[in-house]
N, C-alpha and C positions, 0 to 999 in steps of 0.2 A: 723032738729034742731041741730043734732050733728055737722053739718058743721060750725055752728056759736056759739054753746055752748057746744062743746064736751069736752073741757078741760079748764084749767085756762087761758092759753094764748089766745085761741080763744074767750072765754067769755069776757075777758078784752078788747081785740081788737074790738069785736063787740060793746060793750058798748061805748068805746071811739069813734068809728066811728059814732055812733048815736049822741053823744054829739057834735062832729065836724060838722056834717051835720046840726044839730040844731043851732049851733053857726052861721054858714053861713046863714041859713034861717032867723034867728033872725036879723042878721046884714042887710040883704036885706029888710026885712019887716020894720025895724026901721031906715032906711037909712037917713031919714030927721032929726032925733034926734041925730045923731052921729056927734061929733065934731072932734074926733081924729082918723082918719082912719089908721094912721101909727101904733098906738098901737094895733089895731085890726089885722093889717097885721102881726105884730110881733108875736102876740099870735097864729095866724093861722099858721105861719111858724114854730114856736117852737113846738106847740102841734101836728101839722101835722108830724113833724119829729119824734116825739116820737111814734106816731101811725104807721108811716112807719117802724120803727124798730120792733115794735110788729108784724106787718103784715109780715115782712120778716122772723121773727122767726117762726110765725105761718105756713107759707108756705114752710119753709125749704130752703130759698134762700142760706143760708150758706152751706147746704149740696149739693145743686146744684153746687155751685162754687167749693167746694172741689172735687166733683165727676168729674167736668170738668178738674180740674188741674191734679189730680192723680188717680182718679177712686177708691179711698180707701173706699168709702161709697156709699150707694144708693142715687140717686138724690132726690131733694125735689119735690114739686108738679109740677113745671113748668121747662122746660129745659131753659138753659141760653139764648139761641137764640130762643125766642118764641114771639108770638104776645103780650101776656100780659106784658112780661118783656120789650119789645121794646116800647110799648105804655106807660108803666110806666116810662121809661126813658124820653120820650117826655113830659109827665106830669111833671116830676121832673125838666126838663129844663125850662118849662114855669114858674114853681114856683120860680126857682132860678133867672130868668130874672126879674120877678115881685119883688122879694125880694131885688134885687140890685137897681131897678128903684124907689122903694117906697121912700127911704130916700133922693133920689136925687130930687124927685118931689117937686115943689115949693108950690103948692096949695093943699088944702084939697080935692078939686075936682079931681085932678090928682091922689092923694093918694087913693081916693075912686075907681077910675077906675083901678088902679093897684091891689087893693084888689079884685075886680071882676075878673081880669085876673088870679090872684093867686088862687082864689076860683074855677075858671074854670079848672085850672091844677089839683087841688085837686079832684074835682068831676070826671074828666076824669080818674084819677088813680083809684078812688074808684069804679066807675061803671065798668070799664074794668076788674079790678082784681076780683071783687065779681062775675061778670057774668062768667068769666073764671073759677073761683072756682066751681060754680054751674055746668057748662058744664063738667068739668073734673071729678067731683064726681058722675055725673049721669050715 
């Protein structure tokens, strides 16, 4: 439990992750009633970015980068070149591609598909990072 509720940053990040996964689940469950997929994608992008910043702070990504540059502090949870960070970058690339494509899409159906692509990138990042945190802490 300390891994997810050990301090304020981890607790807030955990709660925000649950809300984000709930939002994605609710969007998929109520997909027939949604008229504006672009708005959902924008919310997913903005809220996901905030969570990403909290998760980076939680996992000490800033310390990892500083340690890699000048070695003046201990690294964070993951090394800069690690499977979680590399897959996180792939997930971020998927999210960016979907974020660029969504406003270009002409129909709500295509915007819906891009929402699913963006959601897939988000879920990839969440699953890999949280699994890696459990493995590293055990």
